[in-house]
N, C-alpha and C positions, 0 to 999 in steps of 0.2 A: 504494500500500500504506500503510495507516494504521499509524503507529508506536505500539507499545504502551508504556505506562508501565512502568518497571522494577518498580514495586510489584506489577504483575500476574504477575511471575515468581517472587515470593517463595514458598519452600517452607515451609509452616507448621511442620512438625516441626523443621526447622533453626532457624527463628526461635525456637521454644520452647526449644530446647537452648541457644541464645545467651542467652535470657532467664534461664535457670537459672544460667549462668556469671556473668552480670552482677549477680546477687544477692549474690555473694561479693565484696563490696567494703566499704570503710570498716571498721567494727568487726565485720562479719559474718564471723568467722573460720570458724565451723562452723554448718551449718544442717541441720535434719532434714527428712524427707519431708513431715511434716504442716505444718511452718512454710512450706516452699516452696509447698505446695499452696494454702495460704491467701493467700500473697503474690501468686502468679501466677494464682490462680483456675483452677487445673487439677486434675483428679481425681488422687488419690494414685497410682493405677496408672500414669497418664501420667508423673507426676514420677519414679516409680521406674524406669520404662523409660528415660527420658531420662538419669537419673543412671547407670544401668547401662551405657548406651552411652558416656557421657563417661568413666566409670571404666575401661572396657575400653580406651579410647584414651589414658588417662593424664592427662586434663584435670581429672578429679575423683578423689579418693581417700576412702575411708571410714575414720574413726577407729573401730577395732574395740571400744574400751572404751566409747565413748558411742553408737556406731552412727550418729553424725551424719556429714555429709560436709564436705569442705574442698577447696580447690584442689589439683590435683596438679602434679607436676614439669613436665608438658608445658606447662601454662599459664605457669610460670616461664620455661621455655625460649623460648616465643614472645615474652614480654615482653622478655627480654634480647636476643633477636635484633632486635626493633624498636628498642631503645635503641642497640644497636651500629650498626645501619644508619643511623639518624638522626644519631648522633654522627659516623659516618664521612662522611656527606654534607656535614654542616656543616664538618668539618675539611678535607675534600678540595676543596670548591668553589673557594676562592681559588687553590689550586695548579693546578687544572684550567684556570682562566682565564689564569693566568700562563704555563702550558705552551703553551696554544693561541696566545697572543700571541708567545711566544718562537720557536716553530717554524712558526707560521702554518699549522698543520694542526689538524684536529679532534681534540680530546682527550676521552677517555672514562674512566669509573670503572666497574669490573665486579667481581662476586663469583661464587663457585662455587656451583652447585646441582646435586648428584648428578654427572651426566656432562656437564653443560652450564655455560656461563657466562651470567650475566644482567647486562645493562648497566643501571646505575642512574642515571647522569648523563652529560651531554655539554655541551661548549662548542664550538660550531662555528667553523671557521676563516673568516677574512675572505677567502675565495677564490671566484672564479666557479665553478670546478670543484672539488667537494669530495665526500666520502663522505656518503651519506645517513645520517641519525641512526639509531642502533641501540638507543636507550633502550627498555627493556622487552622487547627481543628475547632469546630463548634460543638460543645458538649452541654448536656442539660444541667442547669444550675442545681436542681433539687437533690441530685445524688453525687455531686462532686464537692470536694472540700473548698475549692476556690469559689464555687457558686454559692455555697452556704454563707461564707463570710461576706460575700458581695451583697447579699439580700437580707441578712439577719437583722440589720439595724433599721430596716424599713418598717413602716406600719404593717399591721396584719393585713389590711386591705391591699396594700401595695405588694406584699409578699405573695398573696393569692393571685395577683395579676401576673406575677412572674412564673407561676406554675402552669403547666399545660393542663388541658381539660382532664386528661387521664395520666396519672403517675405510673408509668410503665415499670414493671418489676425487672430491673436489669440483672439482679442477682438475688439470692435468698435473703440478703441483708438490706436490700433497698427499702426505704420507707415509702410506702404508697398511700398511707392514710393522711390526708391534708392536715387534719387537726394534730395528729402525732408529729408531723413534720414541723408545723408552726411551733409547737411546744419545744421541739428539739432545737429549732433556730433561736428561740429565746435563750436557751442555755448556751448556745454558741456565742451569742452577743455578749452574754455576761462573762464568759471565760476568755473571750478575746481570740479564740482560734477554733478551727473546725477540723474534724477528722472524717475522711472518707474511708470507712472501715470495710473495704471490699464491697461497697455499695454500687459502684459503677461497673467494676470489672473484678471478677474473682481472682484472688491471689495478689491484688494490687492495693496498697494502702497509701493514703495521701494525708498530709497535714498542711493547713493553710492559715494565713493571717491577713487581716485587712491592711490596705495602704490608703492613707487619707491625704487630701491636699490641704492647702493653707486655710480653707474654710471649714475643715473638719469632716467634709463629706468623704465617704468611701469611694475611691475612684478606680481601684485595682486590687488585686490580691497576689500574694507571693506564696508559693507552696513547694513542698518536696514530695516526691513520689518514689516508691520502691516496692520490692516484693514484701508481702505481708510477713513472711517468715523473718525478715530482718527488722521488722518494726513492731515488736510486742507492745502491749498497752503500757507497761511500766516504763519502757524506753521512750515511748511517745510522750507520756506525761512528764517525765523527769528530764529528758534531754532534748528531744526533737521539737516538741511544741514551744518550749522557751526559746530555742534557737530561731524558729520561724517567726515568733512574735517579735523578737529583737530585730530581725531582718526587716519586718514590716514597719516597725517604728523608725528604723534607720532611714528607710526610703521616705517615709512620711516627713521626717525632719528635713530631708533634702528638698521636699516639695513645699516646705514652709509651715508644716503643722507643728504646733507646740505640744509635744507628747506629755511633758510634765504638767502642763495646765490641764490636759484632759484627765490625767491620773489623779489630780488633786481637786478637780471640780466637784 
């Protein structure tokens, strides 16, 4: 089978929409249909339809007094998300490396996306037997350690919104009763860390702690994962959980969060 170039899959209308967005840079605060038509060499009707679509999604807005267009709030939100994530990755990487070295287990950085968690970065353990990399994967929040610490501090109503209609039983240890899960998450919030005790995958255990930004909001989670046989309950409670919590607090401090103030509040 001949592999096709990615350029063969480009959707022209999407490319044109992105061309429109990219014209709003530098000093080009506002642009009109005619100006965009000339710059992009597209018919005015095409430009108008592209702008209407982008406006409907919030990426473009119209100045009613001039009838010109400018970037919308959705564009700002995307840019801020990118900045936060890139800043988070830079700040977290040294701590991920230190945590993996300290525990000799694979360490992860993850964020929340709707009902799932997304793994952004990993430092693999120096072990012959270790958990396969999860970077880029989306996993359900309710049965993962990172997911638990990312949602446990929310209100009960918000937590339930993070849960799928049906909590699938991934393993024999997966919590599938919503009330039992909410009660469990309250304990997670109080102790400051979460454990995935083979709830997502048999034979795999994970420990996670929250990462907060300067506002005190939980924006990410740091975790370690490894074979359950290397992570007995006593070791988790006395060694691994404290190490992961310290790592989460270290990154939180780098993001501007006053950990001492939180502990004494």
